[in-house]
C-alpha positions as a Python dict, from the first residue, in 0.01 Angstrom:
ca = {
    (1, 'X'): (0, 0, 0),
    (2, 'X'): (43, -352, -174),
    (3, 'X'): (429, -371, -10),
    (4, 'X'): (216, -390, 308),
    (5, 'X'): (-65, -632, 197),
    (6, 'X'): (172, -870, 55),
    (7, 'X'): (366, -862, 367),
    (8, 'X'): (39, -897, 636),
    (9, 'X'): (-113, -1218, 362),
    (10, 'X'): (324, -1335, 411),
    (11, 'X'): (292, -1330, 780),
    (12, 'X'): (-115, -1427, 815),
    (13, 'X'): (25, -1752, 612),
    (14, 'X'): (360, -1776, 821),
    (15, 'X'): (181, -1775, 1178),
    (16, 'X'): (-110, -2012, 1032),
    (17, 'X'): (77, -2260, 857),
    (18, 'X'): (292, -2261, 1199),
    (19, 'X'): (-11, -2348, 1443),
    (20, 'X'): (-193, -2564, 1181),
    (21, 'X'): (141, -2763, 1184),
    (22, 'X'): (145, -2765, 1566),
    (23, 'X'): (-191, -2835, 1618),
    (24, 'X'): (-212, -3163, 1375),
    (25, 'X'): (166, -3252, 1544),
    (26, 'X'): (-2, -3195, 1910),
    (27, 'X'): (-321, -3385, 1790),
    (28, 'X'): (-115, -3661, 1648),
    (29, 'X'): (70, -3751, 2004),
    (30, 'X'): (-290, -3789, 2162),
    (31, 'X'): (-373, -4136, 2126),
    (32, 'X'): (-41, -4264, 2095),
    (33, 'X'): (74, -4109, 2435),
    (34, 'X'): (-247, -4319, 2590),
    (35, 'X'): (-188, -4584, 2433),
    (36, 'X'): (151, -4664, 2369),
    (37, 'X'): (161, -5087, 2345),
    (38, 'X'): (-119, -4969, 2056),
    (39, 'X'): (144, -4769, 1868),
    (40, 'X'): (424, -4937, 1985),
    (41, 'X'): (244, -5286, 1798),
    (42, 'X'): (147, -5014, 1445),
    (43, 'X'): (531, -4950, 1488),
    (44, 'X'): (593, -5290, 1455),
    (45, 'X'): (393, -5427, 1168),
    (46, 'X'): (555, -5201, 987),
    (47, 'X'): (832, -5406, 966),
    (48, 'X'): (1114, -5133, 991),
    (49, 'X'): (1253, -5090, 1301),
    (50, 'X'): (1430, -5338, 1462),
    (51, 'X'): (1256, -5527, 1747),
    (52, 'X'): (1424, -5385, 1974),
    (53, 'X'): (1376, -5054, 1934),
    (54, 'X'): (955, -5086, 1848),
    (55, 'X'): (881, -4973, 2262),
    (56, 'X'): (1118, -4686, 2268),
    (57, 'X'): (1022, -4559, 1945),
    (58, 'X'): (640, -4582, 2081),
    (59, 'X'): (687, -4434, 2389),
    (60, 'X'): (996, -4112, 2244),
    (61, 'X'): (800, -4001, 1899),
    (62, 'X'): (432, -3898, 2073),
    (63, 'X'): (589, -3676, 2350),
    (64, 'X'): (856, -3533, 2025),
    (65, 'X'): (496, -3398, 1837),
    (66, 'X'): (315, -3303, 2133),
    (67, 'X'): (679, -3067, 2260),
    (68, 'X'): (741, -3017, 1868),
    (69, 'X'): (389, -2905, 1792),
    (70, 'X'): (359, -2727, 2100),
    (71, 'X'): (681, -2509, 2024),
    (72, 'X'): (558, -2441, 1693),
    (73, 'X'): (217, -2253, 1868),
    (74, 'X'): (372, -2069, 2092),
    (75, 'X'): (660, -1969, 1844),
    (76, 'X'): (980, -2018, 2067),
    (77, 'X'): (1291, -2241, 1959),
    (78, 'X'): (1130, -2205, 1583),
    (79, 'X'): (1440, -2316, 1407),
    (80, 'X'): (1478, -2635, 1606),
    (81, 'X'): (1091, -2701, 1618),
    (82, 'X'): (1076, -2653, 1265),
    (83, 'X'): (1411, -2860, 1178),
    (84, 'X'): (1238, -3142, 1416),
    (85, 'X'): (876, -3136, 1213),
    (86, 'X'): (1007, -3138, 877),
    (87, 'X'): (1266, -3464, 978),
    (88, 'X'): (992, -3625, 1160),
    (89, 'X'): (744, -3548, 840),
    (90, 'X'): (970, -3691, 598),
    (91, 'X'): (1056, -3978, 800),
    (92, 'X'): (694, -4101, 832),
    (93, 'X'): (613, -4009, 476),
    (94, 'X'): (903, -4261, 331),
    (95, 'X'): (764, -4519, 584),
    (96, 'X'): (450, -4504, 400),
    (97, 'X'): (573, -4478, 76),
    (98, 'X'): (819, -4825, 149),
    (99, 'X'): (536, -4998, 262),
    (100, 'X'): (311, -4956, 6),
    (101, 'X'): (576, -5027, -209),
    (102, 'X'): (601, -5318, -23),
    (103, 'X'): (227, -5418, -48),
    (104, 'X'): (193, -5384, 314),
    (105, 'X'): (-108, -5204, 346),
    (106, 'X'): (-114, -5171, 760),
    (107, 'X'): (-266, -4867, 932),
    (108, 'X'): (-130, -4557, 955),
    (109, 'X'): (-168, -4509, 1321),
    (110, 'X'): (-62, -4115, 1234),
    (111, 'X'): (-359, -3997, 1455),
    (112, 'X'): (-480, -4283, 1597),
    (113, 'X'): (-363, -4631, 1762),
    (114, 'X'): (-708, -4766, 1734),
    (115, 'X'): (-816, -5055, 1509),
    (116, 'X'): (-1077, -4925, 1331),
    (117, 'X'): (-805, -4712, 1168),
    (118, 'X'): (-881, -4823, 784),
    (119, 'X'): (-561, -4897, 615),
    (120, 'X'): (-599, -4598, 324),
    (121, 'X'): (-224, -4546, 218),
    (122, 'X'): (-291, -4294, -80),
    (123, 'X'): (-515, -4108, 87),
    (124, 'X'): (-244, -4125, 362),
    (125, 'X'): (20, -3993, 157),
    (126, 'X'): (-146, -3764, 50),
    (127, 'X'): (-248, -3617, 388),
    (128, 'X'): (151, -3623, 479),
    (129, 'X'): (215, -3456, 173),
    (130, 'X'): (67, -3193, 220),
    (131, 'X'): (213, -3185, 531),
    (132, 'X'): (544, -3181, 421),
    (133, 'X'): (477, -2865, 175),
    (134, 'X'): (387, -2651, 503),
    (135, 'X'): (678, -2751, 680),
    (136, 'X'): (886, -2721, 408),
    (137, 'X'): (767, -2337, 395),
    (138, 'X'): (861, -2302, 750),
    (139, 'X'): (1144, -2404, 733),
    (140, 'X'): (1199, -2207, 379),
    (141, 'X'): (1080, -1878, 638),
    (142, 'X'): (1275, -1953, 932),
    (143, 'X'): (1606, -2053, 716),
    (144, 'X'): (1650, -1899, 409),
    (145, 'X'): (1433, -1633, 424),
    (146, 'X'): (1617, -1307, 350),
    (147, 'X'): (1366, -1075, 615),
    (148, 'X'): (1581, -980, 908),
    (149, 'X'): (1491, -1150, 1232),
    (150, 'X'): (1428, -1486, 1145),
    (151, 'X'): (1622, -1666, 1291),
    (152, 'X'): (1483, -1565, 1630),
    (153, 'X'): (1279, -1742, 1823),
    (154, 'X'): (1051, -1531, 1916),
    (155, 'X'): (661, -1423, 1863),
    (156, 'X'): (691, -1241, 1562),
    (157, 'X'): (967, -1359, 1421),
    (158, 'X'): (945, -1405, 1010),
}
């Protein structure tokens, strides 16, 4: 009985994490897809990428976020979408930390390209770290967990 309850909690946590992270990625992509020029300005303000890659990144990243989030919610191609979500979140987190270390307090651009998004880098770091925790949990469930069928792409994997 206890094993059944533990398994049900594990499955609920797994599917809940997958759906929450998928929603986060889809929500994050929406405004950036609608306003690529404003998102390019935010990327430029980070002062990390060469100028030649700013516009390409502003066009490519939101669509990658949208596709990754959709795949996480639908539950297909999970190894790829979980891997990409981990890579993206680590890159975003490192970019925020790098600019905080340099003393730049710029708008994150994580969920909005609007001018009104106040630069509160400590909250951004905490929020993004919580997303990384969820993403690493999914990575462990998809790639490392001993449960049979983990590496599949069906809706009922892990």
